[in-house]
N, C-alpha and C positions, 0 to 999 in steps of 0.2 A: 279549381283548385280543390272546392268541397268535393266534387266526384272523386278526386285521387286520394285524399283523406279517408272517405268511405270505403274506397277500394282496399286501402292499406289495412284498414281495420278489419275488413272481412278477411283479409289473407293470414292475417296473424292467428285468425279462429279457424283455418281450414285445417290445420293439423300439424303435427311437428314432424320435421325430416328426421334422417337417421344422424342428427348432430348430438354427440353425447360427450359425457366427460372423459378425460383421460383414460386409456387402458393400457396394458402391458405391451411392451416392446413384441411384435411379431417376429417369428422365425421364417425362413424362406425355405421352401421346399424345392427340390431340384428339378430343373428342367422348365421351369414356368417364368415367362417372360412379360415385363411391362414395356408398353410403348408411350411415349409422350412426344405429341405432335406440335411443334410451333407452327402454326399455319401463316403463310405470307397472306396479310391482309393490308399490305400497305401501311400507312401512318396509323398503327393502331396495335392491339393485343387480340390473339385468339389461341388458346391452348387447350387440345384434345389429349384426354388420358383414356388408354386403355390399360385396365388392370390386369394382374396375373390371372385371375379367375373370369377375366372376359366382361367385367363391370366397366362403365362408361361414363366419364364427366367433362363438360366443356366449360372452360374458364374464359368467359368473354368473346364477343364475337365481331370484332372491327366495328367499322362504319356501315351504315345501312347499304351502301351501295357493294358491299363484300358479302351480304347475308347468302345470296344465291350460291356464289362460290363455295362459301362453307357447307352449304347444305349438300353440294355436290362433292365435295371432298368427303364429308362423313359418310355419305352412301357408297362412295367408292371404298371406304374400310368396312362396309357390311353393315353400318350402323342404321338400325330400325327403331331404337328407343335409346334414349339418354337417360342414365339413372341420377345424374345431378347435371344441373346448369348452374354456374356461379356468375353472378355479376359483380365484379369486386368494386366497382364504383361507377356513378350515373354518367361520366362523360360518353359523349356520342361515339369516340372511336374505340368505345370498349363494348358498349352495349347494342350499338346500332343494328348490327348484323344479326343480333338475338332475335329481332323483329320475324325474320324469314325462318330462323330456327324454330321459334314457337309455333309458327304456321305449317311447318312442313314435317315436324318430327316429334313423337310423343316424348313427353319428358315427365319423368317420375317425382322428381323433387327440384325446387327452385331456391337457391340460396343468393340472398341479396344485401348489400352492405347497409340497407336501410337509411340511406341517406337521401331524403326526399328532394326531388329536383323538379323544377316547373317546365322543363324542355319538353316538347311534343313527342320526343322519342322515348324518353323516359315514361311519360304517362301513357305511351301506346304500349310498351313492354309490360309496364304494371297492370293494365287493364286486361291484356291478354292472359296473363299468369292467373288471375281474378276468373275471367270468363271459363278458362279451361279446367278451373278447379284444382290447379297443380299446387301442392303443398308448400307452403313459403316459409321460410326461416331467415331471420337476422341471427347471425352468429356472434358469440363473444369470444374475446382473446382467451386462448388456453383450451377451448374446446376442440373435440375432434370431429371429423368426418367419417362415418361408417361405409366408405364405399366399398371396401374389401377387406376382409379379415386378414390378410397378409401384408396390407399396407398400413403405415401410420400417416395420417393426414391431419396436422395440427393447425389451427388458426393462429399464427403468431401475432396478428394485429387485426382488430376490427373496433370501428368507432362511427356508429350511426350518428352521433351528435356532433362531429366534427365540424369545424366552420367552413372548411375546403373540401371539394370533391375528392382531390387526390389523398388528402389526410385520412378520408374515410375508407380507403382502399382496404380490402380484405388480402392479407397476406397469408399464403398457404406454404407449409412445409410438408413435401410428401417424401416418405422415407420407405424403402424397399430394400430390407436387408441392409448392406453396407453402402448402398447408393441412395443419394438424396437430392430433392430438388426444391430450390427456393423460389417461388412465384411471388413477385413482389407488387405486381398491379403498378399504379403510378406513387407508391409510396415516397415521401420526401425524406431529406437528410434529418429532420427531427424524428420522425417515426424511427428512421433507422438507429438512431441514438438510443430511443427508448428500448427497441428490441434487442440491442446489443447488451443492455442492463438486465433485462428480465426474461430474455429467451435464449435458446441456444439457437444460433443463426447459421452455425456452419453447415455447408453444404457442398456436395459433389458439383452440382450443376446450379446457377444462378441466371434466372430471367432478371436481366437489370432493369431496374426501375424505370419508368416513364421514357422509354423508348431510347435510352442512353443519353437523356437530359443531365446536365450537371448539378439539376436540382434534386437529383438522387445519386446513389453509387458513389458515396464518399468514399476516399481511401480508406478511411478508418473502418468503415463498415466491409468493405472488400476485403481487408486483411482480417478481418473477423470471419468472414465468410470462409475465405480461403477456397474459392471455387477451381476446380480443375478445368472446367469448361465455362463460358457466359454466352448467352443467348440474347441478342438485341434486336427487338421487332419494332422496325421504323419503316418508312417510305422512301424510296429512291428521290433524291435530289429535295427533300421536304424543306419547308418555309422554315422551320424551326432550327435548322443546322444540326439536326440529330445525325449520329451519335455526336458529342461533345469531345473534344480531344482529351479534356481531362479524364473523363472516364476510361477511354481507350488506354491512356497510359496508367492508370491506377489498375486496371485489370493487367496490362503487361506486366505491371511491377510484381505482381503476385504469381506471374508465370501461367496465368489462365489463357486458355484456348478462346479463341473469340470468334462467334458465327453470327451472321447478321442474315435476316430474311430477305433484306434490300438486296442484297448481293446472292444469297443462295437460294432464295426461294422458301419453300417448305422444309422444315428441318425437322428431322425425327431422331429422337434418343431412343435406343433399345437396351434394355437392362434385365439380367437374371437376378438381381440382387446383389451381385459380386463384381461383376465387371460390366461396362456399358460401351456402346458404339454411337457415333453421331453420322447419320446418314441424310442424303439429300435425295427426295424422290424426284424422277423426272417426271413431272406432273404434267399429263396431255389431256386430262379430263377424266370424266367418270370410267372407272375401270382401270386405270394406271396403277400397276402395282410394283414396276421396277424399282431399284435403289442404287445411288451411286456412293461409293465411300467418300467422304470429304478428303480424307488423307491420301488418296492414290495420285501418283503422279504420271503424267503424260508428256506429250511433246509441246513445249513452251517455247516460243520462239521469239527473238527481237525481229519485227517486222519493217521497221522504220526508225530513222535517227535524224533529226534535224539539228545540225550543231549551232548553226545561228538563232535558232528558237529556242534551241536547248531543251529538246523534247524527244523521249525515246519511247517508243510505242512496243508492246509486248503482247502477244496473243496466244492464247490457249488453243491449238489446233487439234488436241486430242479429243476424244469423245467421252473424257472424265474430267471431273473436277479436280482442280490441283491447289493446294495450300501451299502458299508462298513464304510462309514464315521462316525467316533465317536464310531465305534466298538472298543473293547479292547481286548488284550491276556494277561493273568495274569499267572506269575509263582508263584504258591501256596506257594511254601517253602520260596523264597525269598520275597515275596509280592510286586512284580515289575510288572509294566504295560506296555503294548505298545499299542499306540492308532493310529489306522489305519487312513490314510489320506482319502481324497474324492475319492475313487476308485469304479469301479462296477465290480462286479464278475460275469462273465458269467454262464449259465447253463452248468455243466459238468467241469468247469474249475478249476484249481487249484491256489493258491498264497501260497508262502513261506515267512515266516519271518525269517531272518537271524540275529544272534548276535554272539559275540565272537571276539576274535584277527583277524579271517579270514571272518569276515562278508563281503558278497558282496551286490550288489544292481542290478538289471536288471528290464525289463519289467514286469517278473515273479516272483521276488524276491523283498522283502521291508526290508531294512536294519532298525535293531532295535538299535544296540550300539556295539561297539568293546569292550565292557565288558563282562565278562561271566556271564550269565544268570541263565542257568539251572544246578542244582547239579547232578554230574554224579552219586551219589549214590541213585538218585531217587526224581524227582520232577515233580508234577502233573500239567498240564496244563488246564486252563479253558477259553473258548471263550464266551466273553459279548457282547451283541447288543448294540445299542446306547442308549437303556432305562436303561441299567445295568443288564439285565436278563440273566443268563446263559443259553446259547444255546447248548454248546458242553464241555464235558470234557474229557480228556484224561490222565490215569495214566502213 
């Protein structure tokens, strides 16, 4: 522990990064794009920003086991050096992968929450920062990060003295023209309440706090943010039950489009400062560059129906991801409709709609109702897209 404290003192003396006081709002030149990559690291967070002028920032790095994957992903984007790395707080699912990044890629500036942790992962990360002589800064609420003169990056919350790791989370708002991103780390509801009072939290795109846990993303906060789109970064079938249904319902209540790394994999938002698009790269390793629009529609079909078990399985047989928001499943005999939530079905993947007394819900199963829907004597099923067109029928 003494070694750790000495290292921290050395780091504070290394020099200041480009964290500065507020500046004037920037204007957007024509034709320049920014990309924000929400990297799929399972149950964790990792966000990579490519600025309009080619500057780079990595925010968090998932668990240690994802480190090499993050390095490969960054190299596939042509990254040889990172202008900034931000460790929002010292939890292992946010900083673990940064060990590999520190060992593999040159870093110009390191921003840390300042929250000291006794874990081996945190000590290893801090030691590497010190050994490599990387300028180290602990930001304060209200400060700006000068990544790119065309971006406004504001620290909405930072507290190195917080008693809880999550409450020490660095919260960043990144604004490019008319499009903004609110990146909340694992900030909880109490932090959200404070930010709502002291900061402008409205944002175009929200990275939901704490992997979609109901300890974050309160309805009041989401109503204040009014996100057009929300990104949830969590692992498939995680033991925490993320994302919690309350968070999904709150996001749906404000009409937010919902994307998850567990279902979609890597998610990339591209913006010119006026409009934005959300894409899902078909990541196959180093050198992969293709992208598939989330909103595209392909051939989605009902492939099986078990009227006794009350299970209807639907598969995306196209080569494109299909957003099922607003689609409906119809029980013809009973004239009963199930409306799909805002989920995206990847190519070759299936989703099951469950009903009846034993209805279940999971990452691949949607619960309709505990009432019996399908007549055992025979009941046709129809799948309708968001326009009301019948796209598939199953007798």
